[in-house]
C-alpha positions in Angstrom: 0.3 -0.1 0.1 0.9 3.4 -0.9 2.5 5.7 2.2 1.2 8.9 0.6 -1.5 10.5 -1.4 -0.4 12.4 -4.6 0.1 15.7 -3.5 -1.1 18.8 -5.5 0.4 22.2 -5.1 -2.3 22.9 -3.1 -2.0 20.8 -0.6 1.5 21.4 -0.1 0.4 25.0 -0.1 -1.9 24.1 2.8 1.0 22.2 4.9 3.2 25.3 4.3 0.7 27.5 6.0 0.0 25.2 8.7 3.8 25.1 9.7 4.0 28.8 9.2 1.2 29.2 11.6 3.1 26.9 14.1 6.2 28.3 14.1 4.6 31.8 14.9 2.6 30.4 17.9 5.3 28.2 19.4 8.4 30.4 18.5 10.3 26.9 16.9 12.8 27.9 14.5 11.9 24.8 11.8 9.4 22.6 10.9 9.2 19.5 8.9 6.5 17.1 7.8 7.8 13.9 6.9 6.7 10.3 6.3 7.6 7.5 8.6 10.0 6.4 6.0 12.3 9.3 6.8 11.6 11.4 3.3 10.9 15.2 3.8 7.3 16.2 2.2 7.9 20.1 3.0 9.4 22.2 5.5 9.0 25.9 6.8 11.4 28.0 9.1 15.1 28.6 9.0 16.9 25.9 7.4 20.0 27.8 6.4 22.2 25.8 8.2 20.5 22.5 8.2 20.6 19.7 6.6 16.7 19.1 6.6 16.9 15.8 4.2 18.9 14.3 6.8 17.3 15.4 9.5 14.2 13.8 8.4 15.7 10.4 7.9 17.2 10.7 11.5 14.2 11.9 13.0 12.3 9.2 11.6 14.6 6.6 12.5 14.4 8.0 16.4 10.8 8.0 16.2 10.5 4.2 14.9 13.2 3.4 17.5 10.9 4.9 20.3 7.8 2.9 19.0 9.9 -0.1 19.0 10.7 0.6 22.5 7.3 1.1 23.3 6.2 -2.2 22.1 8.9 -3.7 24.3 7.3 -2.5 27.5 3.9 -3.6 26.2 3.0 0.0 25.3 0.6 0.3 22.0 2.3 3.8 21.1 4.6 6.3 22.0 2.8 9.2 19.8 5.9 11.4 20.1 9.7 11.7 20.7 11.2 14.7 22.6 15.4 15.6 22.3 16.8 18.0 24.4 19.8 19.8 23.6 21.9 22.6 25.2 21.3 24.9 22.3 18.6 23.3 20.3 15.5 20.6 20.8 13.7 18.4 18.6 9.8 17.4 19.1 8.5 14.8 16.9 4.7 13.9 16.6 2.8 11.2 15.1 0.2 13.0 12.5 -1.0 9.5 10.7 0.0 6.3 9.9 2.2 7.7 7.2 3.5 11.3 8.7 5.1 12.9 11.3 5.8 16.5 12.2 9.1 17.5 13.5 10.1 20.7 15.1 13.2 22.1 15.8 13.5 25.2 18.3 15.9 26.7 20.8 16.7 24.7 24.0 15.1 28.4 25.6 11.7 27.5 24.4 9.6 25.3 26.9 8.7 22.2 25.3 4.9 22.3 26.8 4.2 25.4 24.5 5.7 23.4 21.3 3.5 20.5 22.4 0.4 22.6 22.9 0.5 24.3 19.5 1.8 21.0 17.6 -1.6 19.3 18.3 -4.0 21.0 16.7 -1.3 21.6 13.5 -1.2 17.8 13.4 -4.8 17.5 13.1 -4.7 20.1 10.3 -1.8 18.2 8.6 -3.8 15.1 8.7 -6.9 16.5 7.6 -5.2 17.7 4.3 -3.4 14.7 3.7 -6.9 12.7 4.1 -8.4 15.4 2.0 -5.6 14.3 -0.8 -6.2 10.5 -0.1 -9.6 11.0 -1.0 -9.3 13.2 -4.2 -7.2 10.2 -5.9 -8.0 7.0 -3.9 -5.3 3.9 -4.5 -3.1 6.4 -6.4 -0.3 7.0 -3.6 3.1 7.3 -3.7 5.3 4.5 -1.7 8.7 6.6 -1.3 10.9 3.8 0.2 10.5 1.8 -3.0 11.4 5.0 -5.4 14.0 4.2 -8.1 16.3 7.5 -7.7 18.4 6.5 -10.4 15.3 7.0 -12.7 12.5 8.8 -10.8 10.7 10.2 -14.5 7.7 7.4 -13.7 7.1 10.0 -11.1 7.9 13.1 -12.5 5.9 14.1 -15.6 4.6 17.2 -17.8 1.3 18.3 -17.2 -1.2 17.9 -20.0 
């Protein structure tokens, strides 16, 4: 089964708006939407000194490791992971079965505020992803099996 629906420009615009609003509300510096396979879908905020592609892959790995720990202790689900640093921290939250919301913020910013504003944003993101699923049911992308050497099947001119 495909992990993501086909996202069109309007979907990305809506997702970017949700991320921009979240950054304003939470005082986070960077926000990413990634699929659970670690692929970056979109991002907003200050990314000038960040390799967001690698961060997406590693944040997904951290979240999935956290899920494995949950299972080992007979917990059905840990829906988020928080990593605290001296300068910056990261919070990753499950959006739906396929996506994560990742926030990077200065260590001085309270994680409680980040969590508080992330929850309604995750609902908005999930709603937009669901609308995309409904628009093209069954026509999604599994980015983990994509042939990066020849992506021509994915990228075609609009007719």
